[in-house]
N, C-alpha and C positions, 0 to 999 in steps of 0.2 A: 807656513809659507816663509821662504827665505827672502831677505832683503839685502841688496848689495849697496854698500856705502858709496855715495857719489862724491868725488873730490871737490873741495871748496874752491871757489875762485879768489877767496881772500887769503892773505898771507897767514902762515901758521903762526900762532901765538901761544906762549906758555899760559895755561889757564891759571886763574887766581886760586890759591889754596882752598878758599871757602867754596868756590864753585866746584872744584874737584871733589871736595868732601860731600857736597850735596849730590853731585852726579853719582858718586859711589853709593850713597845712601839710597837714592832712588833706584839704582840698578839692583841693590840688594833686596829692596822691597818687591820689585818686579819678579826677581827670581824666586823669592819665597812664595809670592802669590801664585806664580805658575806651578810651583811644586804642589801647593795645596789644591789647586784646581785640577791637577792631573790625577788626584786620588778620587775616591767615590764621593757621591753626594750624601754620604751617610751621616754619621753622628759627629759630635764635637771631637776634634782631634787636637791635642795640645802637645807641646814639647818639640824638640828638634830631632831630625832624622839620625838614626844610629844604625850601625851594622851589627848583626847578631842573629841568632837562631830563635830567639824568643821575643815575645811582645807582652807588654803588661798594660794595665789600665784599670778603670773603675766603672762599675755600673752604679748610677746614682739617681736619687729622687730629684728630678728637675722641677723644683718648686715654682720657679718663675717661668718655666717653659721656654727658656731662651736657647736651649741646646748646649749650654756650656756649664761645666762643673764650677760652681761658685762656692765661696765660703759659706758654711752653715748648712749646705746640702748634704744629706746623709747618703752613705752607700747602701745598696740593696743587696742583701745576702742571698745565697743559694740560687742565683741566676745562672743558667747554663750558657757557657761560652764555647764556641767551636772554631776550629781552624780548617774545617772541611774533612777532617779525619778523626781527630780526638775531640773529647768533650770534657770540660772542667767546670766546677762550680765556683762562684765568687765567695770570698771569705766574708766574715761578719761585717767588715767595713766596706764590702762591695768590690774589693780589689781582686784581680786575677793575674796569673801569668800562664802563658801557653806557648808552645812551639809555633813558629811562623813558617808556613809552607808556601814556597813560590807557586804562583798560579792557583791559589786557593783563597777563598773568601773568609775573612774573620767576621763572625756574626754572633749575635746573642739569640737565645730563644725567648721571645716575649713571654713573661710568666703570667699565669692566671691572676687576675686582679690588677694588672698593669697594662699600659699601652706604650708602644714605641712611637716616636714622632712620625708624622707623615709630611710629604712635600705638598706642593700646590695641586697635585693630581690625586691626592689621597693615597699615594704609594708609600708604604711603610719604609722607614729608614732605620736599619738595624745592623748595618754591615760596613766593613771596610774591605774594598777590593784590593788584592795584593797580587800584582803581576809586574814585578820591577822592570822587565824589559819590554812589556807590552806584547802585542801580537807579533810584531817583527816583520810583517809583510802586508802589502796592500789588500784591503778587503772592500767589497762593494759598499757595505754599510758602515765602514770606518773602523771596525774592530775595536781594540782597546789600546789606548796610548800607554806608554810606560808610566807606571805608577811610582817608580823610583823606590829608594829605600823606605822602609816602614818608619813611621814616627816613633819617638821614644815611648809615648803612651797613646793608647786608643781608648777613649772613654765613651760610654753609651748612656744616654739619658732615658729615663722612664718617667711617666706620669701615672697617677692612679686612675683606675676606671671609676665609673659612678658606683658609689657604695664602698669603694676602697678595699675590698677583700675579694679573694677568689670565690668564696661562697656567694657573694652578692652578684657575681657576674655569671652564675651558672646558666641562666636562661638567656639565650640569644639565638639569632637567626643567621644562617648563611645562604646567600643567593649564589648558586653554583652554575657557572656557564661552561659548557663544553663547546669546543670548536666554533668560536665566533668567526674565525677564518675569513677575514675580509681581504680580498685581493685588490680592492680599489676603494676610493673615497665614496663612490656610489654605494658600495656594499656596507661601508661604515654607516651611511645614512639609513640603509635598510635595517641595520642592527639598532641604530638609535630609535627608529620608529617602531621597532618590533620588541624584542625581549627587554631592551634597556628601559623602554617606556613602562613595561609591567613592573620591573624592579623599582623604578621611581615611585610607583604607586604603592609599593610594599612598605614604604616608610622606614627604611633601615636607618640606624644611627651609628655613631662611632663605636658603639659597643657590639655591633654586629660585624659581619664580614661579607665581602664579595670575593669569590674564588673562581678564577679562570683556569680550566683544566687543559691548557695548551692549545696549539694552533690558534693563538690569539689573533694573529694576522695570517695572511696567505702569502708567504714568501717575501713580502715587501715590508721590511722593518721600519721604513720611513713612515708607515701609517700608524705605528704604535703610539706615538705621542698624542695624536688627535683622538684615537680610541680611548686612551687613558684619561684625557681631559673630559670626554663625555661621561665616562664612568666615574670620574672624580666627584661629580656633583650628586651622586646617588646616596651619599650619607655615610657609607661604610668604607673602611680601608680596603684597598684592592691588592689581593695576594695573587700572584701569577705563577703558573706552571709553564715550563718551556715545552713546546711541541715540535713535531718534525717539519712544520712550516714556519718556525720562529728562529731558526739558527742561521749561521753563516754558511751558505752552500759552497763558498769558495774556501772554507777552512781546510787545512791540510791534515789536521789531526782532531780527534775528539776533544783534546785538551783546549783547542782554540775555537771550537764550533759555537760556543756561547759568548764569545768576546763582545760582539756588538750588543747582544741581549744584556749582558752585565753592565755595559756602559749606559744603555738606555733605560733599563729597569733595575737590575740588581742580581743577586745570586741565582744560579740555575738549580740549586738544591739547598734547602734550609728547613727550619721548623719554627712553629710558634704555638703558644698555648692560648686558649680562651676558655675561661671557666675550668671545668674538669676534663677538657679535651686537649690532647696534643695533636696538632696538625703537622704531618711530616710531608713536606713537598719534595718529591723525588724527580730526578731527571733520568728517565729510562729510554731516552732516544740516543743511541750510540751512533755517531756519524763522524767520519766515514767508517763503516764497519770494516773488519780486517780479515786476513786469512784465517785467523783463529775462529771467527764467526762462520766463515765458509766451511772450515773443517768440521764444525758442529752441525752441518747440514743446512745452514742458512744460505740457500742458493742465490738469493738476491745479493749476497756479499761477494760474489765471484770477482776476484781481483782483475779479471780480464774485461769486466764491464765497467760502466761509469759508476762513480761513488754512490753508495746507497746507505740506508740506515738499518739498524737492527734494534729490537726491543730488549734492552738489558741495562743493568746498573754496573758502574765501574767498581773495582775492588775497593777503592778509597771510600766510595759511597756506602758500600755494604759495611765496611768497618765503622764508618760514621754512624750508620743506623744502629749497629750493635751497641756502640758506646752511648748513643742517645737513649736507647731503651734501658740500658743499665742504670741510668740516672733518673728514670721515670718510674713513679710508683706503679705497681702492677694493676691497681684498680682504675687507673686512668684510661679513658677511651682513646685509642690510637686511630686517627683518621689518616690513611695514606692517600695522598693526592698525587696523581701521576698522569701522564698523557696517554701512553699506550696501555690498554687494559692488561691486567694480569692474565685474564682469560676473557673470551668473548663467545657468544653464541653465533653471531653472524659471520665471524671469521674463525670459527673453531678449528679449522684445519690449517690455519696459516701460522708459519713460524715467525714471520716478520711482524705481524700485527698482534702478537701476544708477547709475554715477557719471560725471558730465560731466568733460570736459577730460582724459580718459585719455591721449590722445596726448602731452599736455604732461607728465603725470606719468611716463609710460614713458620719455620723452626724458631726464628728469632721472636716471633709473635705468639708462640704457643702459650695457651692459658690466659691470654690477655683479651679483653673486649676490643674488637677492631672493626674497621670499615674501610673498604677500598673504593676510591672514587677515581674515575677515569673518563676520558673522552675518546677521540680518534676515530671511532667507527661510524659516527653520525647515526647512532641508534640509542634508544633508551633500553637498558637491560638491567633488571633488578633480580640478581641471583641470590637466592636464600642459601644459608648454610646447608651443606649436604647435596647441593645441585651438582649435576654432572652431565656433560655432553660429549658425544663422540668427537675425537680429534684432540681433546685436551691432553690426554696422557701421552700421545705420540708427539705432540708439538712442544709441550712445556713440562711434561712429567708430573701432571697433577690429575687426579680423578675427582674426588669430592672436595667441595670448598669448605674450609674451616670457619669462615665468617662471611658476612654479607659483602657482595661486590656489586656496586652500582655504576653502570655506564650512563653518564648524565645527559645524554642527548646532545644537541648542538644548537647554539644560538643562530647558526646559519642554516639549520635544517639540512636538507640535501644540497648543500652548497649554493643556496639562494636560487635554486631552480623553481619552476612552477609559474603559474599565472599570478597576476596581482590580486591581492585581497582588497577589501573595501578600504583598508588603511593605506593602500599604495605600496605594500611590501609583498614580495613573492610569498605564496603559501608555503612553498618549500617543505613539503612533507618529507620526513626522513626515510631511511632505507627500509624500515619496518612499519612505515605509515604514521608514526606519531608526528605531531607538528613540531616546528622549530619552537624553542622556548628556553626555559631554565628550570633547574632543580632547586626546590626550596627545602632546606633542612632546618627544622626547629629543634634546638637542643635544650635539654633540661638535665643538668648534671651530666651523667654518662649515657643518658638515653636520648633518642632522637626520633623524629617523625619525618618521613620523606613524602613529598608530593611533587608532581611535575606540572608546571604552569605553561600551557600552550600560548605562544605569542599572540596577544590581543584577543584571546578567546575567553577570558574571564576565569576566575578561580573555581567556578562551579562546574566546569567541564573537564573531564579527564578520560573520556573514551569516545570512540566512534561506534555506532551500531549500524548494521547493514544486513543485506540478504544475499546469499549466494544461490543463484538459480541456474538451471541448465543453460539458459541463454547467456548468462554472465560468464560461465566457465568456458563456453565455446568461443565467445568474443575475446576473452583474455588470452586463451591459447593461440588463437589466430594472430593476434598482434605480437605476442612474444615470439612466435616463429619468425615473423618479419624482422623483429629486433635482432635476433640471433644470426641473421644472414649478414655476410660481409657488406659494408655500406656501398661498395662499388658494384655489387651484383644485384642489389634489390632495387625496387622502384623508389622514386622520390616521395611517393605518397603512401602512407600505411594502408593496409587493406581495410581497416575499420577505424572509426573515431568514436568518441563518446556519444555522438549523435546517432550512431547506428545501434547502440545498445538499447534494447527495450527497457522500459521502466521496470527495475528489479523489484519494486514493491507492488507490482500488479502481477499476480500469478494465475495460471489456469489450474483448475482442480486436478488435472492429470499430472501437473508438475511435481506433486508430492510423491508420486510413485515412479517417475521416469528419470533416466539418466543421472542417478545419484541423488535425486530429491531436492528439497528446498531446505537450506540451512540458515539459521539465525546466527550472526556473528557479532562479537564485541571485541574491538581492539582497545584494551585497557592500557593506556600509554606507559604506566609504570607498574603494571601488574607483575606479580611474583607468584611463586608456588603457593603462598599463603592466601592469595586473593580468591574470593568466592564470587561467582557470577551466576545470577538467576534471572529467569524471565517469567513474568506472570501473564497468562493468557486471559482474555476477557471472561472466560467461564470460571476463572479462579484457579485453574491448574497452574502449578509452578514447575518449570523445567530447569534443571541444573545444566549450565553450560560447562563443557569440558575444555580444559587447556589443551591446545593442539600439540604442544611440546611439554612433556612431563618433566624433563630434566633428569632422567634416570639413565643416562649414558647413551641415549639414542642420537642418531644423526639428524641434521636439519631436514625437515619435510618441505619440499619445494614444489611449486606448481599451482595451478588454478584452484585445486581443492583446498590448498593451505594458504591462499592469499587473502588479503583484506579487501573486500569489494569496495568499501568506502574510499580507501586511499588510492587504490589502483585506478578507479574511474577518473581521478584527478591527475594521476601521474602518467597515464597512457595517452592523454591528449593535452598537449600544452600549446595554446594558441600564440603564446608570446614569441615563438620562433618566427611567426609571420609578420611581426610588426616592422614596418619600414616607412620611409618618407622620401619625398623627391628632393627636398632642399636641406635636410638635416645632416648632422655630423655623420661621417662615414662609420664611426664606431657605434652609432646609435641604431644601426640597421640590424634587426634581430636583437640579440643581446649578448653581452660578454660574460664569460665565466672563467674561473681558474686564472691562469696567467694571461689574461687578455684575449683568450681564444674566443672567436666569434661563433655564435650559434644561430645560423640563418643569415639573411632572411630565407625561409623555407616553409614548406607546408607544415601545419601543426603536426606534431609527432610526439612520441613518448620521451620523457626525460630519461637520464641515464641511470637513475635509481628507482626501482619498482619494488613494492612490498610483496614479493613472491614467496617469502618465508617469514616466520614470525615466532618469537618466544612469548609474546604477550597477546596472543589471539585466542579467544574462547569461542566455541561454537556448539550448537545443538541442532539436530535434524528435527524440523517441525513436523508434528503429526498432521494428517489431512484435516484441513479446516474447511468448513462449509462456505458456500458463496456468501459474499458480503464484506463488510469492513471490520477488521480486527485490530484493535489497539493493544500493543504488547509493551509492557513496562520492563525494561532491562535495568537491573541494579547490580553494581559491582561493589564489593566491600573489601578493603585492603586489610593488612595485618594489624593496623592501628585503629580500625573501625571507621576509617574515612570512606564515605559512600558517594557514588556517582549514579544518577538516575537519568534514563532517557526513555522517551516514548517513541515507538516505531509503529506507524500505521501501515498495515498490510491489506491490500485489496485482493480478494479471490473472485475472479470473474471468468465465466465460461466464454464470453465474447470480449476479447481485448479491445478497449476503445481506441479509435485511431489517434495517433500521436500528434499529427499536424493539422493545419487548417483544412476544414472540410469544404473544399472548393466545389464539390459536386452539388451541394445544396443551393449554390448560387447560379 
C-alpha cells in the first residue's frame, strides 16, 4: 500500500545531525528487513545481496536448532543441492556453488538420517525462492512478490534424526492423502473429522511423513493455511504435491501458475530422502497448456477455448530428474509422487488425465526399484508391474508397467458427496466404490507394505462384500438410464430409489438359474493382480473369486454386471439433496459442492459418481443353495499377506417375506 506524505503545518527546520543519522539508520534497517521478508520462509540466509549468475552457501549441522550457522557447527558433506535444473553435492565442509536461475527454487534434498527444519505448521523449510521480479501482475491469491537479488550466501540447516544415521531411520511410515480437495471451510471440517482423525490415531512422529498428492484444496488457496494447521498437529512433516486445483487460475504462463503456492507452501517440485528411500515430488500439471500440447492431440488444449491443463513435465523438470537420479545410488527406492497419474484404469482412454512422455521417464528409471504415487482420479488403483489396460498405448505410449503404480484414493472421496455417516461426515464413496480415506505405507529399507484405511472405518476393514442378483441388476440399469438422460428432459424424481430394491441377501431358489444368476462380490479397496479372494460356504466348499479386470490389455467393463452392489446402493440414492429448512441460511438448503454450486433442495437422487466399473472387484457365481440360512466367509489376501475377512449371511427362501409393516394382521 502506498502512503502520500502530508505537508506539515510547522515551519521547515534543518534536522539535527544526530536525528538525521538515526533516521537514516532506521530507514536502512527497514529496507533490509523488507528485503529479507520478501524472500522465502526457508532457511537461514546470511550476507548481502549481490548480482551474479551463481550462488553459494553451506549445509550445516544445526546443533542448537536456531536455524543459523554458528561457530563450531560443522558442514554436512554430500548433500544434494538443486537450482531446479542442475544438481550438485556439497563438499567435505558442507559448502556448495551452483548456478542461479531466475524463477527457479534453490533447494536441498533432505538426506537420509537428517531432518530439515519445519515451521509452526510442520511444513519443511529446505528452499530459497528466487523470482527477482515477482509475478509482475495481479493475481487473485497474491502471486509472488519480487524476491530481489539473491543473497551472497544461502545456508541450509540440518538436524539429526533419532539414531543419527541413515540406517537407523530405515523403518518409518508415510500417511499418503490423495485429493483432500476442500472447496470450503465446511469441507475442511469434514476432512478433519474423517481421514485426519484416523491419521491422528496412527501415532506418527517427526521421523515419519505426511504426503499430500495434490488437489490439497479446491481452487481456493485461501483455505490452505487452515488445512495445514490442522495437519501440522499430526506429528509428521507435511510434504505437498501441487494439483490442478492448487494453482493460480489467472496465471498467464505455466512459469507463473505456482506463484501463490510457492509463497504459501514452497516449491512445486523437489525431492527428499527418508531412510533408504528417495521421494521425488513432481509437478505434472501444465497450465495453461499450449498449441504444442494441442498439436500432440490434447484437444482440451485448443487455443480457441478457455485455458486448460495437460498432464506433463516441463523440460527443466525432466533435466532435473535426470540429474537427481545420476546422483542417487541405484539400489535406492525411488518414490515418484505426482498428482496426475502416469496411467489410470478409470481414465485409461484420456489424454488429459494421464501423463505425457512416460517412455522417457521410464527410461530414466530403468533398472531401479521404483513406485509411482498419484491422486487426481478419486479412485484407489493398485497396478502391479506388467499390468496393461486398453487405452494406455494410444494415450501415453505405454503398454505394460515397469514397476508398481498406486493411485492413492481421496481424502474427500467422491468430492464429499453422499449421505452423512454416524461421525457426521459424508460417506463419499469414491468412483469405484472404495471409501474416502488415506493410504498407509510402512517402509523398511527399500521395501514397503501398502494398505488403505477407510475414513473412520477401522484398520480391520478393507473390503465390501455383497450380492448381485437379477433384481439388483434390473434396478441399477433403470436408474442409470434415468441418469444418462438430459436433466431438462427427465423427471425430477428417479424411477427407483434404494427403498424399491428388494433385499439382495434374500434370494429365491430359481434366482440361481435365471437372468444371469446370483453372484457373490468383493470390492477389495486396494486389491491388485496379486490379491487372492476366496469364499467358504457352510458345507466347507471353497470358491475362488475372479478379478473382473485382469489387466491384460482389455478395456474397462462397464454396467450392472460389473458394478459393486454394496457401493452403488449408497451412491444411487442420496437423501442429503432433500435437506432444507424454513429459517436457515440460503446456502444450507440441499448442500454445496465444488465451487459453491448447490445440489438441491430436490428429491433424493444419485450422486455424480457411481461405481459402474472397477479394477478391484472380485466375483463368483454362486451354485444353487438349498433353502435356509447360509453364512459365507469371504477372505482376501494381498501380496504382503494382509488379510480381510467378512461374513455375509444369505437367505434362500421360496416365499420372500414382506418388507414392510404387515398392516393386514391388524
